[in-house]
C-alpha positions in Angstrom: -19.8 -29.7 71.7 -16.2 -29.5 70.4 -15.0 -27.5 67.3 -14.3 -29.8 64.9 -11.2 -29.4 62.3 -10.1 -30.7 59.4 -6.9 -30.9 58.2 -6.6 -29.4 54.9 -4.0 -30.2 52.1 -1.2 -29.3 51.2 -1.9 -29.4 47.5 -5.6 -27.7 48.4 -5.7 -24.3 46.8 -8.4 -21.0 46.4 -11.1 -22.6 44.0 -10.6 -19.6 40.7 -13.0 -17.4 41.1 -14.7 -16.9 37.3 -14.9 -13.2 36.3 -17.3 -12.2 33.7 -16.0 -10.7 30.6 -16.4 -7.4 30.1 -18.9 -6.4 27.2 -19.6 -3.4 25.3 -22.0 -0.8 26.4 -24.9 1.8 25.1 -25.6 4.6 27.2 -29.2 5.8 26.8 -28.5 9.2 28.2 -25.6 9.3 26.1 -27.8 8.2 23.0 -30.0 10.4 24.0 -27.3 13.5 24.0 -25.5 12.4 20.7 -29.3 12.6 19.0 -30.2 15.7 20.1 -26.5 17.0 18.6 -27.3 15.2 15.4 -30.7 16.3 14.8 -29.9 20.1 16.0 -26.4 21.0 15.5 -24.3 19.0 13.0 -24.4 15.7 11.1 -21.2 14.6 11.1 -19.8 12.2 8.1 -17.3 11.4 9.9 -16.5 10.7 14.0 -13.6 9.9 15.7 -13.5 8.6 19.1 -10.4 8.3 21.4 -10.4 6.5 25.1 -13.5 5.0 24.5 -13.2 2.0 26.0 -16.0 0.0 26.1 -18.8 2.6 25.1 -20.2 2.0 21.9 -22.8 4.3 22.5 -21.4 7.0 19.5 -22.3 4.1 16.4 -26.3 4.3 17.6 -26.5 7.6 16.2 -23.1 8.6 13.8 -23.3 6.4 11.0 -19.6 6.3 11.0 -17.7 6.5 14.0 -13.8 5.6 14.4 -12.7 4.0 18.2 -9.6 4.3 19.5 -8.6 2.9 22.5 -4.8 1.9 24.1 -6.6 -0.9 26.4 -4.6 0.5 29.5 -7.0 -0.4 31.9 -9.6 -1.4 29.3 -8.1 -4.1 27.9 -10.1 -6.6 25.5 -12.1 -3.3 24.6 -11.0 -3.2 21.0 -11.3 -6.8 20.1 -15.1 -6.7 21.8 -15.9 -3.7 19.5 -14.8 -5.2 16.6 -16.8 -8.2 16.9 -19.7 -5.9 16.9 -18.6 -4.8 13.6 -16.9 -1.4 14.6 -13.8 0.1 13.4 -12.4 0.3 16.3 -7.7 0.3 16.4 -5.8 -0.9 19.6 -3.1 2.3 19.5 -2.1 5.2 21.2 -3.9 8.2 20.2 -1.1 10.1 19.4 0.5 7.8 16.9 -3.0 7.0 15.3 -3.2 8.3 11.3 -6.5 9.0 9.7 -7.1 7.4 6.2 -9.6 11.0 6.1 -10.0 13.9 8.4 -13.2 14.1 11.5 -15.7 16.6 11.2 -16.7 15.7 14.6 -14.8 14.1 18.0 -15.9 12.6 21.0 -14.0 13.2 23.8 -15.4 12.3 27.4 -12.8 11.8 30.3 -10.1 10.9 28.1 -7.2 11.7 29.9 -5.4 13.1 27.1 -4.5 16.2 25.8 -6.9 17.6 23.6 -4.7 18.4 21.0 -3.6 14.9 20.3 -7.1 13.8 18.9 -8.7 17.2 17.7 -5.3 17.0 15.1 -7.2 14.9 13.2 -10.0 17.5 12.3 -9.7 20.7 9.6 -13.1 21.8 11.2 -16.0 20.5 12.6 -17.0 19.9 16.6 -15.5 18.8 19.3 -18.7 17.0 22.4 -16.1 17.2 25.4 -16.7 16.6 29.2 -15.3 18.5 32.4 -14.4 15.3 34.1 -11.0 16.0 33.2 -10.6 19.1 32.5 -11.5 18.7 29.1 -14.0 21.7 27.9 -11.8 24.2 30.1 -8.6 23.1 27.5 -10.6 23.3 24.9 -12.5 27.1 25.7 -8.8 28.3 25.6 -7.7 27.3 22.7 -8.2 30.3 20.3 -8.5 27.0 17.7 -11.7 26.8 19.1 -15.3 28.1 19.9 -17.6 27.1 22.6 -20.8 27.0 20.6 -22.8 25.8 22.8 -23.9 23.1 25.2 -26.5 19.7 26.0 -27.8 19.0 29.0 -30.7 17.3 30.7 -34.4 18.3 30.9 -35.2 15.2 31.9 -32.7 12.2 33.3 -34.9 9.8 34.2 -32.4 6.3 34.4 -35.0 3.7 36.6 -37.6 4.5 33.4 -35.2 5.4 30.5 -36.7 8.7 29.8 -34.3 11.6 28.4 -35.1 14.5 27.0 -32.4 16.9 26.0 -32.0 20.7 25.5 -29.4 22.5 22.9 -28.0 25.5 24.1 -26.1 28.7 23.1 -26.6 30.7 26.2 -23.3 30.8 27.6 -23.8 32.3 30.1 -21.7 31.6 33.5 -19.9 28.9 31.9 -15.9 28.7 32.5 -16.6 31.9 34.6 -15.7 31.0 38.0 -17.4 32.1 41.8 -15.0 34.9 43.4 -15.4 34.4 46.9 -17.3 31.5 49.0 -20.0 33.3 49.6 -21.2 33.7 46.3 -21.0 29.9 45.5 -23.0 29.5 49.1 -25.4 31.6 46.8 -25.8 29.8 43.4 -25.5 26.2 44.8 -25.7 26.1 48.8 -24.9 22.4 48.7 -22.1 22.6 47.0 -20.5 25.3 49.0 -21.0 23.2 52.4 -19.6 20.0 50.9 -16.1 22.3 49.7 -15.7 24.2 52.9 -16.2 21.2 55.3 -13.6 19.2 52.6 -11.2 23.0 52.3 -11.6 23.2 56.8 -10.8 19.0 56.9 -7.6 19.4 54.4 -6.2 22.9 56.2 -6.1 21.5 59.7 -2.7 20.3 60.2 -1.6 23.9 58.8 -1.6 26.4 61.3 0.6 29.0 59.0 -3.6 29.2 57.1 -5.5 31.7 58.6 -8.3 32.4 56.7 -11.0 30.6 54.5 -8.8 32.3 51.6 -6.0 30.8 52.3 -6.7 27.2 52.8 -9.2 27.5 49.8 -5.9 28.6 47.5 -4.1 25.7 49.4 -6.7 23.5 48.7 -6.8 24.3 45.1 -3.3 24.7 44.6 -2.9 20.6 45.9 -5.5 19.6 43.7 -4.5 21.0 40.6 -8.1 23.0 40.9 -9.7 26.2 39.7 -12.6 27.9 41.3 -15.8 26.3 40.1 -17.1 27.9 37.2 -21.2 29.7 37.8 -22.5 27.1 35.9 -21.7 23.6 34.3 -22.8 22.0 31.5 -23.3 18.1 30.7 -21.8 17.6 27.6 -19.8 21.3 25.8 -20.1 21.6 22.1 -16.9 23.5 20.5 -16.6 24.6 17.0 -13.3 24.1 15.6 -12.5 27.4 13.3 -12.0 27.7 10.3 -8.7 29.5 9.0 -9.0 32.6 7.5 -7.8 32.5 4.5 -4.9 34.3 2.7 
């Protein structure tokens, strides 16, 4: 049987695909982490959450949270946060002017230097992750002291079961492994993945002879440091109180 073709009208247009409008969300895992912080470390009076996107999770735990986002890639998030009755500002954190200083700043994948947000606190705490090397920046800033970590004992997403450990054990945090053999002993799976990545990266460069040379070139190209001996889910930093003169 011959194929039957229907001529397409000249004014025909592809039907517009209706996209669902993004909504704010509350992360059960983050809520568990923040709850442990508030119960065991510090109950903040005023929280600043820059680069928040559609994440409204802190509002489920802390009494007073200010959300700030320039909406570069998160278009519409501030209006959605406002619709939920939350305090939110569509602006660059660089020009944000608070009515009061904050005593907790949350930095999760912020894609900004931490100083743009932490300048809005006199003292208090910062909760940060390492996805954009924010925790490393804070660790090397003399204004801040690494206080501890927030880690999961139980992280059961399917059943929404979370247990969090607050720890002041700082051993191995921000301490780089020195050799690939050291990394193999600490984390063999990641070491294997890293070796494959480094060898693939350096496969076309005959000037790199040893693995250490290849690894150094790999880190330079990706602006990375050597892996740390231990990492946390979230890091807690405390801003130093200026000494009285």
